[in-house]
C-alpha positions in Angstrom: 0.0 0.0 0.0 2.9 2.4 0.6 4.1 1.9 -3.0 0.7 1.6 -4.8 -1.9 3.3 -2.5 -4.2 6.2 -3.4 -1.6 8.7 -2.1 1.0 7.8 -4.7 -1.3 7.2 -7.7 -1.5 9.9 -10.3 -4.3 10.8 -12.6 -8.1 10.9 -12.2 -9.3 7.7 -13.7 -12.9 8.1 -12.5 -13.1 11.9 -12.7 -14.1 12.1 -9.0 -11.1 13.5 -7.2 -11.8 17.2 -7.4 -14.9 18.9 -5.9 -15.8 20.3 -9.4 -15.6 16.9 -11.0 -17.7 15.2 -8.3 -20.4 18.0 -8.6 -20.4 17.8 -12.4 -20.9 14.0 -12.3 -23.7 14.4 -9.7 -25.5 17.0 -11.9 -25.2 14.8 -15.0 -26.6 11.9 -13.1 -29.6 13.9 -11.9 -30.6 15.3 -15.2 -30.2 12.1 -17.3 -33.3 11.5 -19.3 -34.7 15.1 -18.9 -35.4 16.7 -22.2 -35.3 20.3 -20.8 -33.7 21.1 -17.5 -35.9 24.1 -17.0 -39.1 22.0 -17.2 -38.2 19.2 -14.8 -39.9 21.0 -11.8 -43.5 20.0 -11.2 -45.8 22.7 -9.7 -48.0 22.1 -6.7 -51.0 22.4 -9.0 -49.8 19.2 -10.7 -50.2 17.2 -7.4 -53.6 18.7 -6.8 -54.9 17.9 -10.3 -53.5 14.4 -10.3 -55.3 13.8 -7.0 -58.5 15.2 -8.5 -58.4 12.8 -11.4 -57.8 9.9 -9.1 -60.7 11.0 -6.9 -58.6 11.3 -3.7 -59.1 15.0 -2.8 -60.9 15.5 0.5 -64.4 17.0 0.3 -63.7 19.4 3.2 -60.6 21.1 1.6 -61.8 20.9 -2.0 -65.6 21.2 -2.2 -67.1 20.6 -5.6 -70.3 21.4 -7.6 -72.1 18.6 -9.3 -75.4 16.8 -9.7 -74.5 13.6 -7.9 -73.9 13.7 -4.1 -70.8 11.8 -2.9 -71.6 8.4 -1.3 -70.0 7.3 1.9 -66.9 5.2 1.4 -67.0 5.3 -2.4 -64.4 7.1 -4.6 -65.7 10.0 -6.6 -65.6 9.7 -10.3 -63.1 11.7 -12.1 -64.6 15.0 -13.3 -65.1 15.8 -16.9 -64.7 19.6 -16.7 -62.5 21.4 -14.2 -62.1 25.2 -13.7 -59.1 26.3 -11.8 -58.8 30.0 -10.9 -55.7 31.2 -9.0 -56.1 34.5 -7.1 -52.7 36.1 -7.2 -51.8 34.8 -10.7 -50.6 31.7 -12.5 -47.2 30.9 -13.9 -46.2 29.8 -17.4 -45.1 26.5 -15.8 -48.6 25.8 -14.4 -50.1 26.7 -17.8 -47.8 24.3 -19.5 -48.7 21.5 -17.1 -52.5 22.1 -17.7 -51.9 22.0 -21.4 -50.0 18.8 -21.2 -52.7 17.3 -18.9 -55.5 18.3 -21.4 -53.5 16.6 -24.2 -52.8 13.4 -22.1 -56.4 13.0 -20.8 -58.8 13.6 -23.7 -61.9 12.9 -21.6 -61.1 15.7 -19.1 -60.9 19.4 -19.9 -59.1 21.7 -17.4 -59.5 25.4 -17.8 -56.9 27.5 -16.0 -57.4 31.2 -15.1 -55.9 33.7 -12.8 -55.7 37.4 -11.9 -52.4 37.6 -13.9 -49.8 35.5 -15.7 -46.5 35.8 -13.8 -43.0 35.9 -15.1 -40.0 36.4 -12.9 -40.2 40.2 -13.0 -43.9 40.4 -12.1 -43.5 37.8 -9.4 -40.7 39.8 -7.7 -42.8 42.9 -8.0 -45.6 41.2 -6.1 -43.2 40.0 -3.4 -41.9 43.6 -3.1 -45.4 44.8 -2.4 -46.0 42.4 0.4 -46.1 43.9 3.9 -42.9 43.4 6.0 -42.9 41.2 9.1 -43.6 44.2 11.3 -47.0 44.7 9.7 -46.2 47.9 7.9 -45.9 48.2 4.2 -42.4 48.8 2.8 -41.6 52.4 1.7 -43.0 53.2 -1.7 -45.4 50.2 -1.8 -48.5 52.4 -1.7 -47.5 54.3 -4.8 
């Protein structure tokens, strides 16, 4: 071991000796099979709509309108038409997900609406308008 151990070997056979090489390898492993790195995040709306289609949303948190009352112990049928309105705005990512969901499920139509469509600039502007922790609005927020 003194003559052939890791301390006397040279070269980086597996490209994992430096911090940068290890980070690069980890990132490559995490994005393998992803067509677009920017679209690999799934919005919270995706989880909610998936649960809706499976009929596993709770009636108390997500009341619904419909002609048939829910029966005790039975799963609800998947809805045919869904209207989602987000007060505060929606993002392009949520819009993309709803579009993909409509394409993948031809028997279900989801309509997405909101008070605005956010991009990074409009979202940061909304965050800037939020009141501070002390309860007072930040300077210039009223104008």
